[in-house]
C-alpha positions in Angstrom: -16.3 -22.6 -27.7 -13.9 -24.2 -30.1 -11.0 -22.2 -31.4 -8.9 -23.6 -34.2 -5.3 -22.4 -34.0 -4.2 -21.4 -37.5 -1.2 -19.6 -38.9 -3.1 -16.4 -38.8 -5.0 -15.0 -35.9 -6.9 -12.9 -38.5 -8.4 -16.0 -39.9 -9.8 -17.3 -36.6 -13.5 -18.4 -36.3 -16.0 -16.3 -34.4 -15.5 -16.5 -30.7 -18.3 -17.2 -28.2 -18.2 -16.9 -24.4 -21.9 -17.5 -24.0 -22.2 -17.7 -20.2 -20.1 -16.5 -17.3 -20.6 -17.7 -13.8 -19.6 -15.2 -11.1 -19.2 -16.5 -7.5 -20.0 -14.2 -4.6 -20.0 -15.0 -0.9 -21.6 -11.8 0.4 -18.2 -10.2 1.3 -16.4 -7.3 -0.3 -13.5 -9.7 -1.0 -15.5 -11.6 -3.6 -16.9 -8.4 -5.2 -13.6 -7.7 -6.9 -14.7 -10.3 -9.5 -17.7 -8.3 -10.8 -15.9 -5.6 -12.9 -13.8 -8.2 -14.7 -16.7 -10.5 -15.4 -18.7 -7.5 -16.7 -15.8 -6.5 -18.9 -15.5 -9.9 -20.5 -19.3 -10.1 -20.9 -19.3 -6.8 -22.7 -16.5 -8.0 -25.0 -18.2 -11.2 -26.0 -21.9 -10.4 -25.4 -22.0 -13.1 -22.7 -24.9 -13.9 -20.4 -24.0 -13.4 -16.8 -25.0 -15.5 -13.8 -24.3 -14.4 -10.3 -24.3 -17.1 -7.6 -24.0 -17.5 -3.9 -23.8 -20.8 -2.1 -25.4 -21.0 1.4 -23.6 -23.6 3.5 -26.1 -25.5 5.7 -25.4 -25.3 9.5 -24.9 -29.0 9.6 -21.8 -28.6 7.4 -20.2 -26.2 9.9 -18.0 -27.9 12.5 -19.0 -28.0 16.2 -22.5 -28.2 17.8 -25.4 -26.5 16.3 -29.1 -26.2 16.6 -31.4 -26.0 13.6 -32.9 -22.5 13.4 -35.5 -22.4 10.6 -36.3 -18.7 11.2 -32.6 -17.8 11.2 -32.0 -19.8 8.0 -34.9 -18.1 6.3 -33.6 -14.6 7.3 -30.1 -15.5 6.0 -31.6 -16.8 2.8 -33.6 -13.5 2.3 -30.5 -11.4 3.0 -28.4 -13.4 0.5 -31.1 -13.1 -2.2 -31.3 -9.3 -1.5 -27.5 -9.1 -1.9 -27.6 -11.0 -5.2 -30.4 -8.9 -6.5 -28.6 -5.7 -5.7 -25.5 -6.8 -7.7 -27.8 -8.1 -10.4 -29.3 -4.7 -10.9 -25.8 -3.1 -11.0 -24.5 -5.6 -13.5 -27.7 -5.3 -15.6 -27.3 -1.6 -15.8 -23.6 -1.9 -16.9 -24.5 -4.6 -19.6 -27.8 -3.2 -20.7 -29.5 -6.6 -20.5 -30.8 -9.0 -17.9 -28.6 -10.8 -15.5 -29.5 -14.2 -13.8 -29.0 -15.0 -10.2 -28.7 -18.4 -8.6 -29.0 -18.8 -4.8 -27.7 -22.3 -4.1 -27.3 -24.5 -1.0 -24.6 -27.0 -0.2 -20.8 -27.3 0.0 -19.6 -24.1 -1.8 -16.9 -25.7 -4.0 -19.0 -28.7 -5.0 -22.0 -26.5 -5.9 -19.9 -24.0 -7.9 -18.4 -26.7 -10.0 -21.8 -28.5 -10.4 -23.6 -25.3 -11.3 -20.9 -24.4 -13.9 -21.6 -27.8 -15.6 -25.3 -27.5 -15.3 -25.3 -24.0 -16.9 -22.7 -25.0 -19.5 -20.7 -22.0 -18.3 -17.8 -21.0 -20.5 -16.0 -19.2 -17.7 -16.1 -19.3 -13.9 -15.0 -16.1 -12.1 -13.8 -16.2 -8.5 -12.0 -14.0 -6.0 -8.8 -15.3 -4.5 -10.3 -15.1 -1.0 -13.7 -15.2 0.6 -15.5 -13.9 3.6 -12.6 -15.0 5.9 -10.6 -12.3 4.2 -7.0 -12.2 2.9 -4.9 -14.6 5.1 -1.4 -15.9 5.0 -2.6 -18.4 2.4 -2.3 -17.3 -1.2 -5.8 -18.6 -2.0 -8.9 -19.2 0.1 -10.1 -22.7 0.8 -13.1 -22.6 -1.6 -11.2 -21.4 -4.6 -8.5 -24.0 -3.9 -11.1 -26.7 -3.9 -12.7 -25.4 -7.1 -9.4 -25.2 -8.9 -8.5 -28.7 -7.8 -11.4 -30.3 -9.6 -12.6 -27.9 -12.3 -11.8 -28.7 -16.0 -13.1 -25.5 -17.4 -11.8 -21.9 -17.9 -11.4 -19.7 -14.8 -10.6 -16.1 -13.9 -9.1 -15.4 -10.5 -9.1 -11.9 -9.2 -6.9 -11.1 -6.2 -9.2 -10.1 -3.3 -6.6 -7.8 -1.7 -7.0 -5.3 -4.5 -9.6 -2.5 -4.5 -12.4 -3.4 -6.9 -12.3 -0.9 -9.8 -15.6 0.6 -11.0 -14.7 -0.5 -14.5 -12.1 -3.1 -15.3 -10.2 -1.9 -18.4 -6.9 -3.8 -18.8 -4.3 -1.4 -20.2 -1.6 -4.0 -20.5 -2.2 -7.8 -20.8 0.6 -10.3 -20.3 0.5 -13.4 -22.5 3.2 -16.1 -21.7 4.1 -18.3 -24.7 6.3 -21.3 -24.6 6.2 -22.0 -28.3 3.5 -24.6 -28.2 0.0 -24.6 -29.8 -1.5 -24.9 -26.4 -0.2 -21.6 -25.1 -1.0 -20.0 -28.5 -4.6 -21.1 -28.2 -5.3 -18.1 -26.0 -4.4 -15.6 -28.8 -7.8 -15.3 -30.5 -9.5 -14.6 -27.1 -6.9 -12.2 -25.8 -6.8 -10.3 -29.2 -10.6 -9.8 -28.9 -10.2 -8.4 -25.4 -7.3 -6.2 -26.4 -9.2 -4.9 -29.4 -12.3 -4.1 -27.4 -10.4 -2.1 -24.7 -7.4 -0.8 -26.7 -5.1 -2.8 -24.5 -1.4 -3.3 -25.1 -0.4 -7.0 -25.4 2.9 -8.1 -23.9 4.0 -11.4 -25.4 6.7 -13.1 -23.2 8.9 -16.1 -23.6 11.3 -17.2 -20.9 14.5 -19.1 -21.7 15.9 -21.2 -19.0 19.2 -20.0 -17.7 21.7 -22.9 -17.4 22.8 -23.5 -13.8 25.9 -25.3 -12.8 25.2 -28.6 -10.9 26.8 -31.9 -10.1 25.6 -33.0 -13.5 26.3 -29.9 -15.5 29.7 -29.0 -14.0 32.4 -29.4 -16.8 33.4 -26.1 -18.3 32.8 -27.2 -21.8 29.4 -28.5 -20.9 28.5 -25.2 -19.3 29.7 -23.3 -22.3 27.7 -25.5 -24.6 24.6 -25.0 -22.5 25.1 -21.2 -22.5 25.5 -21.3 -26.3 22.2 -23.2 -26.6 20.4 -20.7 -24.3 21.7 -17.9 -26.5 20.5 -19.6 -29.6 17.1 -20.2 -28.0 16.9 -16.5 -27.2 17.4 -15.6 -30.8 14.8 -18.2 -32.0 12.3 -17.0 -29.4 12.7 -13.4 -30.6 11.9 -14.4 -34.1 9.0 -16.6 -32.9 7.4 -13.8 -30.9 8.0 -11.3 -33.7 6.0 -13.5 -36.1 3.1 -13.7 -33.7 3.2 -9.9 -33.1 3.1 -9.2 -36.8 -0.1 -11.3 -37.2 -1.7 -9.8 -34.1 -1.1 -6.2 -35.3 -3.9 -6.8 -37.9 -6.3 -6.5 -34.9 -4.5 -5.1 -31.9 -3.0 -1.6 -32.1 -0.1 -2.2 -29.7 1.9 -5.5 -29.3 5.3 -5.8 -27.6 7.5 -8.8 -27.2 9.9 -9.7 -24.5 12.4 -12.6 -24.3 14.2 -13.1 -20.9 16.7 -15.5 -19.6 15.9 -16.6 -16.0 16.7 -19.5 -13.8 13.0 -19.9 -12.9 10.3 -19.4 -15.5 7.5 -19.0 -13.0 9.3 -16.4 -10.9 10.3 -14.5 -14.1 6.7 -14.2 -15.1 5.7 -12.8 -11.7 8.5 -10.3 -11.8 7.6 -9.2 -15.3 4.0 -8.8 -14.3 5.0 -6.5 -11.5 7.7 -4.5 -13.4 5.5 -4.0 -16.4 2.4 -2.9 -14.4 0.3 -5.6 -16.0 -3.5 -5.4 -15.4 -4.3 -9.0 -16.6 -2.5 -12.2 -17.3 -4.0 -14.6 -19.9 -2.6 -18.1 -20.4 -3.6 -21.6 -21.3 -4.3 -24.2 -18.6 -1.4 -26.3 -19.9 1.8 -25.7 -21.7 4.0 -27.8 -24.0 4.5 -30.6 -21.3 0.8 -31.2 -20.8 -0.4 -33.7 -18.3 -4.2 -34.2 -19.0 -4.7 -35.7 -15.6 -4.1 -32.3 -14.0 -6.5 -29.3 -14.3 -3.5 -27.0 -14.7 0.1 -27.2 -15.6 2.8 -26.1 -13.1 3.4 -22.7 -14.6 -0.3 -21.9 -14.8 -1.0 -23.2 -11.2 1.9 -21.0 -9.9 0.6 -17.9 -11.6 -3.0 -18.5 -10.4 -1.7 -19.0 -6.8 0.8 -16.2 -6.6 -0.2 -13.5 -9.1 -1.3 -10.2 -7.5 -3.2 -9.2 -10.7 -6.2 -11.1 -12.2 -5.4 -14.3 -14.1 -7.6 -15.6 -16.9 -6.9 -19.3 -17.6 -8.4 -20.7 -20.8 -8.8 -24.5 -20.8 -7.0 -26.2 -23.7 -8.0 -29.9 -23.2 -10.7 -31.4 -25.4 -14.1 -30.9 -23.9 -14.9 -34.6 -24.2 -12.7 -35.2 -21.2 -15.0 -33.2 -19.0 -18.3 -32.4 -20.7 -21.3 -33.8 -18.6 -23.8 -36.1 -20.3 -26.7 -33.8 -19.3 -25.5 -30.7 -21.1 -27.3 -30.2 -24.4 -25.5 -29.9 -27.7 -26.9 -26.5 -28.2 -24.8 -25.1 -25.4 -21.3 -23.9 -26.0 -18.5 -26.0 -24.5 -16.0 -24.1 -22.3 -13.3 -22.0 -23.8 -11.0 -24.4 -25.6 -8.6 -24.8 -28.5 -8.9 -27.4 -31.2 -5.8 -29.5 -31.7 -4.9 -32.3 -34.1 -5.3 -35.7 -32.4 -1.5 -36.2 -32.1 -1.2 -32.9 -30.1 -3.7 -33.9 -27.4 
C-alpha cells in the first residue's frame, strides 16, 4: 500500500491492507494476536492467513532420533489447531481464512512466507510457547524483527486475549517529521471504525546539565529553546488534530517535556490507559540500514500494550523479485526523493 502524505488527511488515497499474516505457535501466548489481527482485517477488508512453523527435530539441540510417526502426529495436531482457529476467525470476519502449516526455522519461514504472500502486515505475540520470561521479547520475534522490512504488530503475550480487540484509546507519537505523520491515514481509519480516541503526543527533550552544558547562561538558553519548542509543538499538534477531526470524533493532543523520549512514551501509555500504540518504523533521524529507529525499537520491546509499526521506507529496498505487481506492497508512505 502506498500512502501519500498531504496537507490534509481528508484528501488521502484509499487505503489497502490486503493480507495479514498471523503467526501462531500452538500456545496460548501467541493467541493474543488473533483479536487484533481480526480487528484490523475487519477495518480494511483484509485477507487473513494463519501460520504455524514446525521446527524439524534436527534443528533442536542435543541428540535425537528421527520418528516419522511422531512427526506425522505432531503435524496433524498442528493442522487441527490451525483449522480450529481458522473457523473462529472465519466466523468473526464472515469470509474464508487461509492457513499455512510450514516447516523450518520459525523466524526464517515467517519472514519468507510474508514475502511470498506479499503480506502487508505480520502479527506476532511478544512471546511463544516458552512463555513470558525475563526477556522482553521471545527469541523468534526478536529474530523476525531483526530482519523484517515490513509492517508488524506485536501484542504482549502476558495480557489476557480479549474476545474482541476494540481500541478505545490509540497513542500516536509524532516528532514533526513526514515519516511519523505517515501513519495518520491508517490510524484515522482504525479510529473511525471503532470510535477510538486518538492521543497525539510530542516529546520535547528536557535540557540536562553536563560537562558540556554547564554554564548558567547556556542552561538558561537551552531552557528557553525547550519552552519555545513546546509552544511550536502545541501549534503543530493542534493543526493535525483539526484535520483529523473531519474523520475521527475524538482527538486529543499532549506535549510533554522529559529527559528521555522513549521513557516518556511508555509512561504516557500507562497513565492514559492506551489500548494500542501506532507509530512509523523510523522517525526524523532515519537510518535506512536499520529495520526500526531507536524510539520504535524501544516501544516494540518494552510496551505492555500492542504496538502497530508501519514501515515507512520505499518498498524497492525490500520487495522480492518474485512478488507480482498485482500484489500490494507493505504498508508504507510515499516521500519525495530528498526525504528518503
